[in-house]
CHARMM internal coordinates of N, CA and C (Angstrom, degrees):
IC EDIT
DIST 1 N 1 CA 1.4457
DIST 1 CA 1 C 1.5224
ANGL 1 N 1 CA 1 C 107.34
DIST 1 C 2 N 1.2920
ANGL 1 CA 1 C 2 N 116.36
DIHE 1 N 1 CA 1 C 2 N 119.83
DIST 2 N 2 CA 1.4574
ANGL 1 C 2 N 2 CA 121.07
DIHE 1 CA 1 C 2 N 2 CA -176.48
DIST 2 CA 2 C 1.5237
ANGL 2 N 2 CA 2 C 110.25
DIHE 1 C 2 N 2 CA 2 C -94.16
DIST 2 C 3 N 1.2852
ANGL 2 CA 2 C 3 N 114.74
DIHE 2 N 2 CA 2 C 3 N 146.73
DIST 3 N 3 CA 1.4585
ANGL 2 C 3 N 3 CA 120.41
DIHE 2 CA 2 C 3 N 3 CA 178.50
DIST 3 CA 3 C 1.5234
ANGL 3 N 3 CA 3 C 110.71
DIHE 2 C 3 N 3 CA 3 C -62.39
DIST 3 C 4 N 1.3195
ANGL 3 CA 3 C 4 N 116.97
DIHE 3 N 3 CA 3 C 4 N -34.77
DIST 4 N 4 CA 1.4629
ANGL 3 C 4 N 4 CA 121.20
DIHE 3 CA 3 C 4 N 4 CA 178.07
DIST 4 CA 4 C 1.5257
ANGL 4 N 4 CA 4 C 111.12
DIHE 3 C 4 N 4 CA 4 C -60.42
DIST 4 C 5 N 1.3223
ANGL 4 CA 4 C 5 N 117.49
DIHE 4 N 4 CA 4 C 5 N -39.96
DIST 5 N 5 CA 1.4595
ANGL 4 C 5 N 5 CA 120.91
DIHE 4 CA 4 C 5 N 5 CA 179.59
DIST 5 CA 5 C 1.5210
ANGL 5 N 5 CA 5 C 110.99
DIHE 4 C 5 N 5 CA 5 C -64.85
DIST 5 C 6 N 1.3181
ANGL 5 CA 5 C 6 N 117.37
DIHE 5 N 5 CA 5 C 6 N -39.70
DIST 6 N 6 CA 1.4664
ANGL 5 C 6 N 6 CA 120.85
DIHE 5 CA 5 C 6 N 6 CA -179.47
DIST 6 CA 6 C 1.5251
ANGL 6 N 6 CA 6 C 110.54
DIHE 5 C 6 N 6 CA 6 C -68.55
DIST 6 C 7 N 1.3196
ANGL 6 CA 6 C 7 N 117.40
DIHE 6 N 6 CA 6 C 7 N -43.29
DIST 7 N 7 CA 1.4631
ANGL 6 C 7 N 7 CA 120.75
DIHE 6 CA 6 C 7 N 7 CA 178.92
DIST 7 CA 7 C 1.5307
ANGL 7 N 7 CA 7 C 110.00
DIHE 6 C 7 N 7 CA 7 C -63.87
DIST 7 C 8 N 1.3256
ANGL 7 CA 7 C 8 N 116.82
DIHE 7 N 7 CA 7 C 8 N -42.24
DIST 8 N 8 CA 1.4676
ANGL 7 C 8 N 8 CA 120.29
DIHE 7 CA 7 C 8 N 8 CA 178.00
DIST 8 CA 8 C 1.5230
ANGL 8 N 8 CA 8 C 111.01
DIHE 7 C 8 N 8 CA 8 C -64.23
DIST 8 C 9 N 1.3320
ANGL 8 CA 8 C 9 N 117.55
DIHE 8 N 8 CA 8 C 9 N -37.06
DIST 9 N 9 CA 1.4653
ANGL 8 C 9 N 9 CA 121.04
DIHE 8 CA 8 C 9 N 9 CA 179.18
DIST 9 CA 9 C 1.5174
ANGL 9 N 9 CA 9 C 111.50
DIHE 8 C 9 N 9 CA 9 C -66.03
DIST 9 C 10 N 1.3135
ANGL 9 CA 9 C 10 N 117.42
DIHE 9 N 9 CA 9 C 10 N -30.09
DIST 10 N 10 CA 1.4625
ANGL 9 C 10 N 10 CA 120.79
DIHE 9 CA 9 C 10 N 10 CA 179.06
DIST 10 CA 10 C 1.5237
ANGL 10 N 10 CA 10 C 110.73
DIHE 9 C 10 N 10 CA 10 C -80.24
DIST 10 C 11 N 1.3223
ANGL 10 CA 10 C 11 N 117.69
DIHE 10 N 10 CA 10 C 11 N -44.92
DIST 11 N 11 CA 1.4651
ANGL 10 C 11 N 11 CA 120.91
DIHE 10 CA 10 C 11 N 11 CA -176.27
DIST 11 CA 11 C 1.5272
ANGL 11 N 11 CA 11 C 113.18
DIHE 10 C 11 N 11 CA 11 C -80.17
DIST 11 C 12 N 1.3178
ANGL 11 CA 11 C 12 N 117.48
DIHE 11 N 11 CA 11 C 12 N -46.27
DIST 12 N 12 CA 1.4683
ANGL 11 C 12 N 12 CA 123.65
DIHE 11 CA 11 C 12 N 12 CA 179.46
DIST 12 CA 12 C 1.5276
ANGL 12 N 12 CA 12 C 108.29
DIHE 11 C 12 N 12 CA 12 C -135.14
DIST 12 C 13 N 1.3260
ANGL 12 CA 12 C 13 N 117.24
DIHE 12 N 12 CA 12 C 13 N 88.68
DIST 13 N 13 CA 1.4606
ANGL 12 C 13 N 13 CA 120.42
DIHE 12 CA 12 C 13 N 13 CA -172.53
DIST 13 CA 13 C 1.5371
ANGL 13 N 13 CA 13 C 115.49
DIHE 12 C 13 N 13 CA 13 C -51.26
DIST 13 C 14 N 1.3426
ANGL 13 CA 13 C 14 N 120.26
DIHE 13 N 13 CA 13 C 14 N -45.90
DIST 14 N 14 CA 1.4685
ANGL 13 C 14 N 14 CA 117.67
DIHE 13 CA 13 C 14 N 14 CA 179.36
DIST 14 CA 14 C 1.5327
ANGL 14 N 14 CA 14 C 113.30
DIHE 13 C 14 N 14 CA 14 C -62.43
DIST 14 C 15 N 1.3050
ANGL 14 CA 14 C 15 N 117.60
DIHE 14 N 14 CA 14 C 15 N -32.83
DIST 15 N 15 CA 1.4665
ANGL 14 C 15 N 15 CA 120.46
DIHE 14 CA 14 C 15 N 15 CA 177.51
DIST 15 CA 15 C 1.5204
ANGL 15 N 15 CA 15 C 110.93
DIHE 14 C 15 N 15 CA 15 C -65.77
DIST 15 C 16 N 1.3129
ANGL 15 CA 15 C 16 N 117.62
DIHE 15 N 15 CA 15 C 16 N -41.28
DIST 16 N 16 CA 1.4584
ANGL 15 C 16 N 16 CA 120.55
DIHE 15 CA 15 C 16 N 16 CA 177.67
DIST 16 CA 16 C 1.5158
ANGL 16 N 16 CA 16 C 111.83
DIHE 15 C 16 N 16 CA 16 C -61.75
DIST 16 C 17 N 1.3321
ANGL 16 CA 16 C 17 N 116.20
DIHE 16 N 16 CA 16 C 17 N -41.08
DIST 17 N 17 CA 1.4680
ANGL 16 C 17 N 17 CA 120.07
DIHE 16 CA 16 C 17 N 17 CA 178.10
DIST 17 CA 17 C 1.5258
ANGL 17 N 17 CA 17 C 110.04
DIHE 16 C 17 N 17 CA 17 C -66.94
DIST 17 C 18 N 1.3247
ANGL 17 CA 17 C 18 N 116.88
DIHE 17 N 17 CA 17 C 18 N -41.78
DIST 18 N 18 CA 1.4634
ANGL 17 C 18 N 18 CA 120.47
DIHE 17 CA 17 C 18 N 18 CA 179.82
DIST 18 CA 18 C 1.5228
ANGL 18 N 18 CA 18 C 111.47
DIHE 17 C 18 N 18 CA 18 C -61.62
DIST 18 C 19 N 1.3170
ANGL 18 CA 18 C 19 N 116.73
DIHE 18 N 18 CA 18 C 19 N -41.73
DIST 19 N 19 CA 1.4597
ANGL 18 C 19 N 19 CA 120.04
DIHE 18 CA 18 C 19 N 19 CA 179.72
DIST 19 CA 19 C 1.5288
ANGL 19 N 19 CA 19 C 111.61
DIHE 18 C 19 N 19 CA 19 C -66.79
DIST 19 C 20 N 1.3327
ANGL 19 CA 19 C 20 N 116.89
DIHE 19 N 19 CA 19 C 20 N -33.81
DIST 20 N 20 CA 1.4588
ANGL 19 C 20 N 20 CA 120.29
DIHE 19 CA 19 C 20 N 20 CA -177.17
DIST 20 CA 20 C 1.5252
ANGL 20 N 20 CA 20 C 112.56
DIHE 19 C 20 N 20 CA 20 C -81.93
DIST 20 C 21 N 1.3373
ANGL 20 CA 20 C 21 N 117.28
DIHE 20 N 20 CA 20 C 21 N -40.99
DIST 21 N 21 CA 1.4642
ANGL 20 C 21 N 21 CA 119.77
DIHE 20 CA 20 C 21 N 21 CA -171.84
DIST 21 CA 21 C 1.5146
ANGL 21 N 21 CA 21 C 115.03
DIHE 20 C 21 N 21 CA 21 C -127.77
DIST 21 C 22 N 1.3066
ANGL 21 CA 21 C 22 N 118.32
DIHE 21 N 21 CA 21 C 22 N -8.86
DIST 22 N 22 CA 1.4554
ANGL 21 C 22 N 22 CA 119.08
DIHE 21 CA 21 C 22 N 22 CA 179.88
DIST 22 CA 22 C 1.5201
ANGL 22 N 22 CA 22 C 112.15
DIHE 21 C 22 N 22 CA 22 C 91.38
DIST 22 C 23 N 1.3265
ANGL 22 CA 22 C 23 N 114.40
DIHE 22 N 22 CA 22 C 23 N -169.15
DIST 23 N 23 CA 1.4624
ANGL 22 C 23 N 23 CA 121.79
DIHE 22 CA 22 C 23 N 23 CA -175.07
DIST 23 CA 23 C 1.5242
ANGL 23 N 23 CA 23 C 109.12
DIHE 22 C 23 N 23 CA 23 C -92.71
DIST 23 C 24 N 1.3211
ANGL 23 CA 23 C 24 N 115.47
DIHE 23 N 23 CA 23 C 24 N 88.27
DIST 24 N 24 CA 1.4593
ANGL 23 C 24 N 24 CA 120.75
DIHE 23 CA 23 C 24 N 24 CA -177.52
DIST 24 CA 24 C 1.5105
ANGL 24 N 24 CA 24 C 111.02
DIHE 23 C 24 N 24 CA 24 C -139.96
DIST 24 C 25 N 1.3209
ANGL 24 CA 24 C 25 N 115.01
DIHE 24 N 24 CA 24 C 25 N -158.09
DIST 25 N 25 CA 1.4595
ANGL 24 C 25 N 25 CA 121.30
DIHE 24 CA 24 C 25 N 25 CA -177.48
DIST 25 CA 25 C 1.5245
ANGL 25 N 25 CA 25 C 112.09
DIHE 24 C 25 N 25 CA 25 C -60.25
DIST 25 C 26 N 1.3267
ANGL 25 CA 25 C 26 N 117.18
DIHE 25 N 25 CA 25 C 26 N -43.89
DIST 26 N 26 CA 1.4698
ANGL 25 C 26 N 26 CA 120.42
DIHE 25 CA 25 C 26 N 26 CA -179.08
DIST 26 CA 26 C 1.5246
ANGL 26 N 26 CA 26 C 111.77
DIHE 25 C 26 N 26 CA 26 C -62.11
DIST 26 C 27 N 1.3263
ANGL 26 CA 26 C 27 N 116.40
DIHE 26 N 26 CA 26 C 27 N -36.65
DIST 27 N 27 CA 1.4643
ANGL 26 C 27 N 27 CA 120.37
DIHE 26 CA 26 C 27 N 27 CA 178.37
DIST 27 CA 27 C 1.5235
ANGL 27 N 27 CA 27 C 110.68
DIHE 26 C 27 N 27 CA 27 C -60.70
DIST 27 C 28 N 1.3306
ANGL 27 CA 27 C 28 N 116.48
DIHE 27 N 27 CA 27 C 28 N -46.98
DIST 28 N 28 CA 1.4616
ANGL 27 C 28 N 28 CA 119.82
DIHE 27 CA 27 C 28 N 28 CA -177.03
DIST 28 CA 28 C 1.5280
ANGL 28 N 28 CA 28 C 111.82
DIHE 27 C 28 N 28 CA 28 C -70.35
DIST 28 C 29 N 1.3177
ANGL 28 CA 28 C 29 N 117.62
DIHE 28 N 28 CA 28 C 29 N -33.24
DIST 29 N 29 CA 1.4675
ANGL 28 C 29 N 29 CA 120.04
DIHE 28 CA 28 C 29 N 29 CA 173.72
DIST 29 CA 29 C 1.5228
ANGL 29 N 29 CA 29 C 109.53
DIHE 28 C 29 N 29 CA 29 C -63.66
DIST 29 C 30 N 1.3301
ANGL 29 CA 29 C 30 N 116.91
DIHE 29 N 29 CA 29 C 30 N -42.09
DIST 30 N 30 CA 1.4602
ANGL 29 C 30 N 30 CA 120.97
DIHE 29 CA 29 C 30 N 30 CA 177.80
DIST 30 CA 30 C 1.5149
ANGL 30 N 30 CA 30 C 112.40
DIHE 29 C 30 N 30 CA 30 C -63.43
DIST 30 C 31 N 1.3261
ANGL 30 CA 30 C 31 N 117.53
DIHE 30 N 30 CA 30 C 31 N -39.73
DIST 31 N 31 CA 1.4714
ANGL 30 C 31 N 31 CA 120.71
DIHE 30 CA 30 C 31 N 31 CA 177.45
DIST 31 CA 31 C 1.5255
ANGL 31 N 31 CA 31 C 110.08
DIHE 30 C 31 N 31 CA 31 C -62.42
DIST 31 C 32 N 1.3295
ANGL 31 CA 31 C 32 N 116.16
DIHE 31 N 31 CA 31 C 32 N -46.25
DIST 32 N 32 CA 1.4584
ANGL 31 C 32 N 32 CA 120.43
DIHE 31 CA 31 C 32 N 32 CA -179.30
DIST 32 CA 32 C 1.5319
ANGL 32 N 32 CA 32 C 111.58
DIHE 31 C 32 N 32 CA 32 C -62.43
DIST 32 C 33 N 1.3256
ANGL 32 CA 32 C 33 N 116.72
DIHE 32 N 32 CA 32 C 33 N -46.37
DIST 33 N 33 CA 1.4646
ANGL 32 C 33 N 33 CA 119.69
DIHE 32 CA 32 C 33 N 33 CA 179.16
DIST 33 CA 33 C 1.5259
ANGL 33 N 33 CA 33 C 111.74
DIHE 32 C 33 N 33 CA 33 C -64.13
DIST 33 C 34 N 1.3268
ANGL 33 CA 33 C 34 N 117.23
DIHE 33 N 33 CA 33 C 34 N -36.91
DIST 34 N 34 CA 1.4577
ANGL 33 C 34 N 34 CA 120.36
DIHE 33 CA 33 C 34 N 34 CA 179.48
DIST 34 CA 34 C 1.5226
ANGL 34 N 34 CA 34 C 111.14
DIHE 33 C 34 N 34 CA 34 C -68.85
DIST 34 C 35 N 1.3272
ANGL 34 CA 34 C 35 N 117.27
DIHE 34 N 34 CA 34 C 35 N -36.79
DIST 35 N 35 CA 1.4674
ANGL 34 C 35 N 35 CA 120.15
DIHE 34 CA 34 C 35 N 35 CA 177.54
DIST 35 CA 35 C 1.5240
ANGL 35 N 35 CA 35 C 111.57
DIHE 34 C 35 N 35 CA 35 C -68.88
DIST 35 C 36 N 1.3338
ANGL 35 CA 35 C 36 N 117.04
DIHE 35 N 35 CA 35 C 36 N -36.03
DIST 36 N 36 CA 1.4649
ANGL 35 C 36 N 36 CA 120.01
DIHE 35 CA 35 C 36 N 36 CA 178.55
DIST 36 CA 36 C 1.5248
ANGL 36 N 36 CA 36 C 110.16
DIHE 35 C 36 N 36 CA 36 C -68.25
DIST 36 C 37 N 1.3232
ANGL 36 CA 36 C 37 N 116.15
DIHE 36 N 36 CA 36 C 37 N -50.89
DIST 37 N 37 CA 1.4625
ANGL 36 C 37 N 37 CA 122.07
DIHE 36 CA 36 C 37 N 37 CA 177.53
DIST 37 CA 37 C 1.5227
ANGL 37 N 37 CA 37 C 107.45
DIHE 36 C 37 N 37 CA 37 C -160.22
DIST 37 C 38 N 1.2972
ANGL 37 CA 37 C 38 N 116.48
DIHE 37 N 37 CA 37 C 38 N 142.07
DIST 38 N 38 CA 1.4571
ANGL 37 C 38 N 38 CA 120.67
DIHE 37 CA 37 C 38 N 38 CA -172.91
DIST 38 CA 38 C 1.5301
ANGL 38 N 38 CA 38 C 112.91
DIHE 37 C 38 N 38 CA 38 C -66.77
DIST 38 C 39 N 1.3173
ANGL 38 CA 38 C 39 N 116.88
DIHE 38 N 38 CA 38 C 39 N -41.76
DIST 39 N 39 CA 1.4658
ANGL 38 C 39 N 39 CA 120.55
DIHE 38 CA 38 C 39 N 39 CA -174.22
DIST 39 CA 39 C 1.5367
ANGL 39 N 39 CA 39 C 112.56
DIHE 38 C 39 N 39 CA 39 C -63.73
DIST 39 C 40 N 1.3470
ANGL 39 CA 39 C 40 N 120.01
DIHE 39 N 39 CA 39 C 40 N -46.31
DIST 40 N 40 CA 1.4708
ANGL 39 C 40 N 40 CA 117.85
DIHE 39 CA 39 C 40 N 40 CA 176.69
DIST 40 CA 40 C 1.5279
ANGL 40 N 40 CA 40 C 112.37
DIHE 39 C 40 N 40 CA 40 C -61.55
DIST 40 C 41 N 1.3192
ANGL 40 CA 40 C 41 N 117.47
DIHE 40 N 40 CA 40 C 41 N -36.91
DIST 41 N 41 CA 1.4606
ANGL 40 C 41 N 41 CA 120.43
DIHE 40 CA 40 C 41 N 41 CA 176.88
DIST 41 CA 41 C 1.5128
ANGL 41 N 41 CA 41 C 111.84
DIHE 40 C 41 N 41 CA 41 C -63.68
DIST 41 C 42 N 1.3281
ANGL 41 CA 41 C 42 N 116.57
DIHE 41 N 41 CA 41 C 42 N -40.77
DIST 42 N 42 CA 1.4574
ANGL 41 C 42 N 42 CA 120.80
DIHE 41 CA 41 C 42 N 42 CA 179.66
DIST 42 CA 42 C 1.5299
ANGL 42 N 42 CA 42 C 110.62
DIHE 41 C 42 N 42 CA 42 C -67.65
DIST 42 C 43 N 1.3208
ANGL 42 CA 42 C 43 N 117.83
DIHE 42 N 42 CA 42 C 43 N -42.50
DIST 43 N 43 CA 1.4655
ANGL 42 C 43 N 43 CA 120.84
DIHE 42 CA 42 C 43 N 43 CA 179.38
DIST 43 CA 43 C 1.5231
ANGL 43 N 43 CA 43 C 111.15
DIHE 42 C 43 N 43 CA 43 C -64.34
DIST 43 C 44 N 1.3252
ANGL 43 CA 43 C 44 N 117.27
DIHE 43 N 43 CA 43 C 44 N -41.31
DIST 44 N 44 CA 1.4602
ANGL 43 C 44 N 44 CA 120.41
DIHE 43 CA 43 C 44 N 44 CA 177.72
DIST 44 CA 44 C 1.5251
ANGL 44 N 44 CA 44 C 110.48
DIHE 43 C 44 N 44 CA 44 C -64.96
DIST 44 C 45 N 1.3181
ANGL 44 CA 44 C 45 N 117.32
DIHE 44 N 44 CA 44 C 45 N -41.46
DIST 45 N 45 CA 1.4630
ANGL 44 C 45 N 45 CA 120.80
DIHE 44 CA 44 C 45 N 45 CA 179.21
DIST 45 CA 45 C 1.5259
ANGL 45 N 45 CA 45 C 111.16
DIHE 44 C 45 N 45 CA 45 C -63.54
DIST 45 C 46 N 1.3085
ANGL 45 CA 45 C 46 N 117.84
DIHE 45 N 45 CA 45 C 46 N -41.83
DIST 46 N 46 CA 1.4608
ANGL 45 C 46 N 46 CA 120.43
DIHE 45 CA 45 C 46 N 46 CA 177.27
DIST 46 CA 46 C 1.5210
ANGL 46 N 46 CA 46 C 110.75
DIHE 45 C 46 N 46 CA 46 C -63.69
DIST 46 C 47 N 1.3208
ANGL 46 CA 46 C 47 N 116.90
DIHE 46 N 46 CA 46 C 47 N -40.42
DIST 47 N 47 CA 1.4618
ANGL 46 C 47 N 47 CA 120.18
DIHE 46 CA 46 C 47 N 47 CA 177.41
DIST 47 CA 47 C 1.5274
ANGL 47 N 47 CA 47 C 111.01
DIHE 46 C 47 N 47 CA 47 C -61.58
DIST 47 C 48 N 1.3227
ANGL 47 CA 47 C 48 N 116.56
DIHE 47 N 47 CA 47 C 48 N -44.95
DIST 48 N 48 CA 1.4662
ANGL 47 C 48 N 48 CA 120.87
DIHE 47 CA 47 C 48 N 48 CA -179.20
DIST 48 CA 48 C 1.5169
ANGL 48 N 48 CA 48 C 110.84
DIHE 47 C 48 N 48 CA 48 C -64.11
DIST 48 C 49 N 1.3245
ANGL 48 CA 48 C 49 N 117.11
DIHE 48 N 48 CA 48 C 49 N -44.75
DIST 49 N 49 CA 1.4671
ANGL 48 C 49 N 49 CA 120.90
DIHE 48 CA 48 C 49 N 49 CA -177.20
DIST 49 CA 49 C 1.5243
ANGL 49 N 49 CA 49 C 110.93
DIHE 48 C 49 N 49 CA 49 C -67.58
DIST 49 C 50 N 1.3139
ANGL 49 CA 49 C 50 N 117.76
DIHE 49 N 49 CA 49 C 50 N -42.92
DIST 50 N 50 CA 1.4627
ANGL 49 C 50 N 50 CA 120.74
DIHE 49 CA 49 C 50 N 50 CA -176.95
DIST 50 CA 50 C 1.5221
ANGL 50 N 50 CA 50 C 111.56
DIHE 49 C 50 N 50 CA 50 C -72.91
DIST 50 C 51 N 1.3296
ANGL 50 CA 50 C 51 N 117.36
DIHE 50 N 50 CA 50 C 51 N -35.72
DIST 51 N 51 CA 1.4539
ANGL 50 C 51 N 51 CA 119.60
DIHE 50 CA 50 C 51 N 51 CA -177.55
DIST 51 CA 51 C 1.5281
ANGL 51 N 51 CA 51 C 112.14
DIHE 50 C 51 N 51 CA 51 C -101.80
DIST 51 C 52 N 1.2987
ANGL 51 CA 51 C 52 N 117.30
DIHE 51 N 51 CA 51 C 52 N 32.85
DIST 52 N 52 CA 1.4644
ANGL 51 C 52 N 52 CA 121.38
DIHE 51 CA 51 C 52 N 52 CA -178.83
DIST 52 CA 52 C 1.5220
ANGL 52 N 52 CA 52 C 109.27
DIHE 51 C 52 N 52 CA 52 C -68.00
DIST 52 C 53 N 1.3322
ANGL 52 CA 52 C 53 N 116.92
DIHE 52 N 52 CA 52 C 53 N 109.83
DIST 53 N 53 CA 1.4597
ANGL 52 C 53 N 53 CA 122.46
DIHE 52 CA 52 C 53 N 53 CA -177.43
DIST 53 CA 53 C 1.5146
ANGL 53 N 53 CA 53 C 112.34
DIHE 52 C 53 N 53 CA 53 C -86.66
DIST 53 C 54 N 1.3023
ANGL 53 CA 53 C 54 N 118.76
DIHE 53 N 53 CA 53 C 54 N -5.65
DIST 54 N 54 CA 1.4556
ANGL 53 C 54 N 54 CA 121.06
DIHE 53 CA 53 C 54 N 54 CA -176.54
DIST 54 CA 54 C 1.5212
ANGL 54 N 54 CA 54 C 112.14
DIHE 53 C 54 N 54 CA 54 C -95.56
DIST 54 C 55 N 1.3106
ANGL 54 CA 54 C 55 N 117.15
DIHE 54 N 54 CA 54 C 55 N 17.84
DIST 55 N 55 CA 1.4607
ANGL 54 C 55 N 55 CA 120.39
DIHE 54 CA 54 C 55 N 55 CA 176.38
DIST 55 CA 55 C 1.5185
ANGL 55 N 55 CA 55 C 109.09
DIHE 54 C 55 N 55 CA 55 C -66.51
DIST 55 C 56 N 1.3092
ANGL 55 CA 55 C 56 N 117.03
DIHE 55 N 55 CA 55 C 56 N 144.94
DIST 56 N 56 CA 1.4772
ANGL 55 C 56 N 56 CA 118.32
DIHE 55 CA 55 C 56 N 56 CA 178.70
DIST 56 CA 56 C 1.5264
ANGL 56 N 56 CA 56 C 111.18
DIHE 55 C 56 N 56 CA 56 C -66.58
DIST 56 C 57 N 1.2959
ANGL 56 CA 56 C 57 N 116.13
DIHE 56 N 56 CA 56 C 57 N 143.68
DIST 57 N 57 CA 1.4574
ANGL 56 C 57 N 57 CA 121.15
DIHE 56 CA 56 C 57 N 57 CA 179.72
DIST 57 CA 57 C 1.5287
ANGL 57 N 57 CA 57 C 109.85
DIHE 56 C 57 N 57 CA 57 C -74.24
DIST 57 C 58 N 1.2930
ANGL 57 CA 57 C 58 N 115.07
DIHE 57 N 57 CA 57 C 58 N 143.06
DIST 58 N 58 CA 1.4630
ANGL 57 C 58 N 58 CA 120.06
DIHE 57 CA 57 C 58 N 58 CA 178.11
DIST 58 CA 58 C 1.5213
ANGL 58 N 58 CA 58 C 107.93
DIHE 57 C 58 N 58 CA 58 C -88.75
DIST 58 C 59 N 1.3078
ANGL 58 CA 58 C 59 N 115.97
DIHE 58 N 58 CA 58 C 59 N 123.71
DIST 59 N 59 CA 1.4541
ANGL 58 C 59 N 59 CA 121.20
DIHE 58 CA 58 C 59 N 59 CA -178.83
DIST 59 CA 59 C 1.5167
ANGL 59 N 59 CA 59 C 108.49
DIHE 58 C 59 N 59 CA 59 C -103.18
DIST 59 C 60 N 1.3056
ANGL 59 CA 59 C 60 N 116.08
DIHE 59 N 59 CA 59 C 60 N 121.25
DIST 60 N 60 CA 1.4700
ANGL 59 C 60 N 60 CA 119.85
DIHE 59 CA 59 C 60 N 60 CA 178.20
DIST 60 CA 60 C 1.5178
ANGL 60 N 60 CA 60 C 109.32
DIHE 59 C 60 N 60 CA 60 C -111.53
DIST 60 C 61 N 1.3030
ANGL 60 CA 60 C 61 N 114.82
DIHE 60 N 60 CA 60 C 61 N 146.33
DIST 61 N 61 CA 1.4752
ANGL 60 C 61 N 61 CA 119.01
DIHE 60 CA 60 C 61 N 61 CA 179.96
DIST 61 CA 61 C 1.5027
ANGL 61 N 61 CA 61 C 110.79
DIHE 60 C 61 N 61 CA 61 C -116.14
END
COOR INIT
IC SEED 1 N 1 CA 1 C
IC BUILD
């Protein structure tokens, strides 16, 4: 989880989602929530960024 993603999720929620997961379903949900009201969009973006399950696995030898 990068600090840039968290800051983007707070300032521009759809951008934070885009940086974390790309242009997909979560991005469009974030856009819709942000257009309806900023706070739900920001909370959803923070949830997506913090719980990003598609992070690459760390391989240790």
